[in-house]
N, C-alpha and C positions, 0 to 999 in steps of 0.2 A: 305419781299418786298425789292426791289432794287431801286436805282436811276440811271439816265443816266449820261454819261460823260458830256453831255451838262449841266445838272442840277448841277453837281459837280463843274464845272468851274465858275458857278455864285454864289458859296458860298463865304461868306466873308473871310474865311480862305484860299481861293485859288485865291484871287483877283489879285495877282501879277503873277500868272501862265500864260503861253502863249501857245496856241495851234499852233504848227508849221507844222503838217502833219496829214494825216488820217482824214480829216474833215468829210468824208462820214460815219464814224463810231461813230459819237457823240451820236447816239441814243443807243449805246451799254449799257447794264445794268451792273452796278457795284454791284457784290455780296459781295465782301470783299476787304479790302486793305492790301497789303503785302509790307513791306519795306525790301529791300535787299541791303547789302553793296557790296558783291561779288557774281556775277552771275555765278554759276557753274552747279548745277544739275537742269536743267529746267523742268525735269519730275515731280518735286514736286509741281509745280504751278498748281492750279486748274482752271477749266472753269469759266470765268467771273471775275477773280481776277484783281484788279487794282494794277499794279506794280509801286513802287516808289524806285528809286535807285540813289546812288551818282555817279554811273558810274565808280567806281574803276576798273581799268584794262581794260576798254573798248577801250582805245586808242591804246592798244597793241594787245589785243586778243578779237575781237568782233564777232567771228564766232558763239559762243553759243547764243549771244544776237540777232544776225541777224536771226538765225534759229527760235528763240522764237517769234520774231516779225512776221514771216511768217506762224506761226502755226495756226493763227486765234483762239487762245485759250484765250488770255487776253481780258479784256474789254477795256484796255488802258494802256499806259506806260508813266511815268513821270521821267525825268532825270534832275539832277542838273547840271548846268554849273557854273564853278568857283571853284569847288573842284578839280576834276581830268580831266574834259573835259572843254576846253575853249569854244567850240561850239559843237553842235550835228552834227555828220558826215552826209553828204548828202546821203550816202548809207542807213542810218537808215531811213531818210525821204522818200526815194524812196520805200523801202519795206513797210513802214507804209501806204503810199498812195496807193500802189498796193493792199493792204489787208484791206483797210478801218479801220486801227487800229489807234485811236487817239494817237498822240505822243506829249507830253507836255514838255515844257522847264520850269524848276523851278529855281528861283534865290536863292542865298546862304542864304539870310536872312529869308527864309521860312523854318521852321524846320519840321521834320518828324511828331511830335506830333500834330501840327496844322492841317496838311493835314489829318492825320488819324482821329482825333477827329471830324473835320468838316464833313467828309464823313460818318463815322460810326454813328454819331448822327442822320443824316438824314435817314440812312438805318433803324436804330432802331425805329425812330419815325414813319416811313412809315410802318414798320412791326407791330407796336402797333396799328396803324390806320387800317391796314388790318385785324388784329385779331379782333379788336372791331367791324368793319363792318361785318366781316365774321360771328362772333357769333350772331350779330343782325339778319342777313339774315337767319342763321340756326334756330334761335329761331322762327322767323316768319313762316318758312316752317314747323317746328316741331309742332307748335301750330295748324296748319291745320290738322295734323294727329290726334292730341289729340281731336280736335273738330269734327272729323269724316267727314271732308269736302270732302275727296276723291281725286283721282289723277288729276281730271280736275282742281280743285281749286289750287292744288300744282303747276301744270303746268302754270296756269295763273299767280300766284304770282311770280314764277321763272322768267317768261318772263318779268313781270313788273319791277322786281328788276334789271335785267341785260340788258334788251332790246334785248334779244336773241330770235330767232325763235326756238320753242321747238317742238320736235316730240317724242312721247313715243311709243316704240314698245314692244309688249308682247313677251313671250318666243317663240311662234310659228312664229314670224315674221310679225304679223298683226299690223296695226297701231291702237293704243289704243286711243290716244288723240293728238291733235296738237294745237299750237298757232302760227299763222303766223304774223310776224313782218315785213316781206319783200315781196313786191308785185312780185318781180322777182323770188320768190321761189315757186314751185308747187310740189305736190306729188300725185301719183296715186298708183295703186296696184303693179306696177312693178318697177318704178323708181322715183327718186327725181330729179326734174328739177331745175337747177340754171341757169338763163337766158335760153340759148338754149342747154346747156350741161346737160347730165343726169348722175346720179350715181346709181349703183345697190345697193341701200341702204339695201335691205334685206340680201344680201350676206355679206356686211360690218358689219351689225348688228350681224349676226350669227358669223362672225369671231371675233368680239369684245367680244361676250359672251364666245366663246370657249377658247380664250386666256386670258379672264378675265383681260383685260388691255385696257385702252383707246386708241382709234385710232384717228389720226389727219391728215387732209389733207387740201389742199387749192384749190379753184376753182374760177377763175376770181378774184374778190377782196374780197372773203369770206374765212373765216376759218371755217371748219366743224369738230366738235368733236363728237366721239361716246364713250359714257360712259356705261360700263356694270352695270346692276342693279342686284346684287346678294347678297345672305345671306345664311349662313350655307351650303356652298359648292353647292348651288343650284342657277341656273340662272332664273331670272324672266323676263328679257327683256333688253332693251337698251334705253338709253337717247341720242337723237341726238340734238346737239346745233349748230346753225348757226348764225354768226355775221360777220360784216365787219372786215377785217384783222387789220386795224389800230385802231379799237375801243375795241379790247380785252384788258383786264387787268388781273393782278393776282387775283384781287377780284372776277372777273367773273369765273376764273378757280376754285378758292376755293369754290365759291358758287355752282358750278356744282358738285363738289365732295360731298358737303353736300347734294345737291338735290338727287344725285344717292342713297345716304344712306337713305334719307327720303323716297324715292320711294320704296326702299327695305323693309323698316319698314311697309309701307302701304300694300305692297304685302303680307308680312308675316301676317299682321292683317287680311286681306281679306281671306288668306288661312286658318287661324285658324277658322274664322267665317264659311267659306264654309265647312271645314271638320266637324265641330260640326253639322251644319245643314244637311250635307250629311249623317252623322251617324244617326241622329235622324230620318231623312226621310227613311233611309234604314231599321231601326228597325221598323218603322211604316209599311213599305211594307211587312216585314216579318210577322207582326201581322195580316195584311190583308190576306196574303196567308194562314196562319195557322188558320184563323177565330177566333182570340183571343178576338174579340169585342163581347160583349153580344148582342148589338143591332146595327143596321145600323146607327142610329142617333148618337151613341157614336163615331163611326168611322168617320162620316161626321164632327163632331165637332173637333175631334182630327186632321183631315186633314186640317181644316180651320186654326188651330193654327200654322200649319207648312206651311201655304201658298198654300195648295193644295185643289182644289174643286172636291170632289168625286161625286158631282151630275152630272158631265159631263160624256160623254161616254168615256170609257177607254178600253185599251187592253194591253196585256203584251207580250213583246219580251223576248225570252231567247236566248242570244248570247253565243254560246258555242265555247270556244277557244281550238284549238288543243293543247293537252298536250305536255310539253317539259321537258326534263330531267333537264335542268338548271333552278333552281328555281329563280335565279336573273333575267334571261331573261324573264321568265314567268311573274314575277311581273311587269317588265317594259312594257311588251305587254299588260297586264291587265290594267295598268295605262293609256296607250295610248288609249285602247279601251274605257275606262271610259271617258277620255277627249273628244274623238271624238263624242261619244254619247251625252255627255252633251252640247258641243258647237253646234252640229247640231240641237238638240231639242230647245236650246235657240234661235238659229238663225231663226227657223221657227215659233217661238212664241208658242210652246207647253209646257204645264206644264208636269212635269215628276218626277219620283222617281227612283233612281238606287240602287240596292242592289247587292253587290258582292257575288258570290257563289264560290264554290270550283273550278268549271270548266268554269265559265263564269259570265255573268251579267244578272240579272233579271231586266227588265226595264218596269215600269208601265207608260204609257203615254196617253195623250189626243188624241182621234181619232176624225177626222172631216169628214163630208160628204158634197158634193155639187151637183150641177146639173149633172156633168160629172163623178162623182165617188161616190161609196158607202163606208161604213166603212172598208170593207175588202180591197178594192183597196187602200184606204188611208194608212192603216197599212202596206200593202205590199210595197207601195212607200217609206214609212219611213224606212222599213227594207232594201230596195234596196239602198237607199242613204247611209245608214250606211255601208253596204257591199262595196259599191263603194269607199267610203272614206278610208276604211280599206285597200283595195287592192292598193290604191295609196301610202299608207304609208308602209305597210308590206305585199307585195304580196306573199311572200314565206311561210307565216304562215296562215293556213287555219282557217276560222271561219264558223260556221253554225248558221243561224238565224231561230229559231222556233217562229212562230207567233200564238198566241192564238186568239180566237174569241173576238169580241168587246161586252162589256156589259155596260148597263146604270145603273144596280143595284149593289150597293156596295157588297151585299151578294154573288154575282156571280164572283167577281174578282178573288177569289182563283181558280175558275174553269178555267179562262183564263190562270192562271199561270201553272196549271197542263197540259193544252192543249199545251202551248208553249214549255214546257219541253218535252212532248211526241213528238212533232213535231221535235225538235232538236235532240232528242235521236234516234228516229226511222226512220230518213230520209234515212238511208242506206237500209231500207227494200223496198223502192219504186223501181219500175222498172226503172224509169228515175231519176238518181241522180241529185240533185240540191242543191245549197247553202242556198236558202231561202225556207222554208217549212211552209205552213199554215196548221193548224190542219185539215182543210177540205181536204187537200191532202191525209190524212190518212183515208179517208172515209171507205175503205175496212177493216180497223183495228178498227174502233170505237166499233162495236159490240164485237169484240174479246177482246178489252181492258176492256170493261164492264164485260165480262165473267171472265177475269183474276182477276179483282178487286173483283168480287163476289165469287171467290174461285173455279170456275169451271175449269176442266182440259182441256187445249188446246190440250195436247198430245192425249188424248182419242178422241177428236173431229177430229183431222186431220188423225189419224191412221184409224178411221172408214171410212174416205172418200178416202184415197189414201195410205193406209199402204203398199199395194203391190208394190208401186212404190219407196219405200224408199231404198230398197236394189238394188244394181247395178245388171245389167243383167249378164249372163254368159260371155258375151263379154266385161264386164267392163264398160258398158254404164251407165252414170249418167242420169236417166230418169227425175229426179227432175230438173236438170239443163236445160235439153232439153225443158221441159214443161214451165219453167220460161221464157226462151228466146222466146218461141212461144207466150206466153201471152204478153210479153213485146212489141213485134212487131205486135200486133193485128192480130195474126193468119196468118201473111204474110210469105209464105213458103220461098221465095228467101231471104228476109231480115234475117229471122231466121237462115237459112243455112249459110249465110255469116258470121254472128256473131260466129257461132259454128265451122266455117272453115270446113264444110262438104258439100257434094253434096246434092242437093235437093231430090234426090231419097233416099239417106241415111236418110235424115230427115223424109221423108214419112214412111220409114221402122220403125223408132223409134216411130213416132206418132201412127202407127198401133199397135206397141208393148204396148204403154201406154194404148190404148183403150182396148186391150185384157186383160191386168193385172187389170185395174181399173174397167172395166165394163161400163165405160162412153164413150159417143160418142162426139168427139170434134166438130162435125158439129152442135150439139145441144146446143143452148144458155143456157138452164137450166143446162145441164151437165157441161158446161164450168164454169158457175157461182159457182157450187158446188166445182169444182176443184180449182178455183181461191180463194175461201174462205178458203178451206183447205190449199192451198199453203200459204196464208197470216198467218194462224194460225201456220203453221210449221215454217215460218221465224220469227214470233214473239217469239215463244217458244225458238228457237235457239238463238235469240238475248239475252234473259234473262238467258240463261244457263251459 
């Protein structure tokens, strides 16, 4: 800690010193005292040093000294008169006044040691006082972490100790907690208002975290500091502190540094608790999917211990992430997906469990129904919100969300998981491609999936119905492709022809060829149903090959 030139001039050891110029700089802080006989290399002098000199050689060569006075580097300069200078030149006074650099005249009976001792004793005393107060504040803040009081209590105590308005931002730029000490300061989702001026605090918070270095700025009569909250090379957020310019002290700065470290510890602690809880819940979900509980009551009891009520209606989402060659980017994408899902479900007040799989996330969540929507609509809305948030963050990376049916029975939750996985995996088999697929969308495949699970041959089934269509015609026409497009457009001739880039007469020729080979009539609803089911079996078998 330092003392000002004004405070130094009132010390007993400098009672006979006289300020003769640069009165505007008496608030300058003295960080150290340097005594010099001959002033030659001015580059060695440090910021905030208080220079004491006998003035040797300054009557003949004062260029170096005048340059030093104009550098705004020193906190002040004291020159003896009576040794080498009878009086301090007016040129020195003019430069000191221009640069608000206190220029002090010293009598010959005041020795170097008296000046140095008087000032340095005060600096050391203030430093000890700062260290003692700083340690006390740090202890108070740390005890809140030990007592598990949380970030809100830490923010309150920090503001109480320093009189600072405190704003805590999380890593994503959202306001986590705030303590307002100033009525003229307001904050919303976009900007921080100081009087009528605004600050893009989210951008500044992000910059502070990226650079991992405090940012300082002034607005009106306030100083605003941004402190990064980080640990183990990871950013957890930013601490924003606001206080009147003339009321900041070194103790406040020191306390903020301690507070940023304490908040980092709190985030680390929360992260450790969350990761443990997340792992236990994920393992619990895996046990539900694999039906590892002997009875439903055992599963219900286990869920209660983990804070999860399985007696409510539940469904499972399987969010499948597009695979990437770069494992590091894939891991980051998976972490982001996990975070978005967790925050959104917490935001809407749904209980949930997330389990990371090789290609995506399995999410068990509470489903609600109301007057205007049923369980299926609610689960699709949840999936749609997650997809929208993802596209805002990483639109170039594709995800597919499979939605299982909703069940109120614990014993059927594994079925919802199977359905969600089928929906995500088989969405490419649908005529109309989409990013969110409910298991009910695979209605044409339900019977076929059961056949496959029962060990029945899908190949034998579709070959019996349309085996004659599998080989291309002599002209190289792919009749399966033509038939699929025809069904996709609900038997509409012009729309089908447009997709295949052929004339409608050419399409009619192909459809006639399909009827001749298969023996089915496309005008017959019963025949179309047989061909559609055979087509679904063919696509399903091709998918699993």
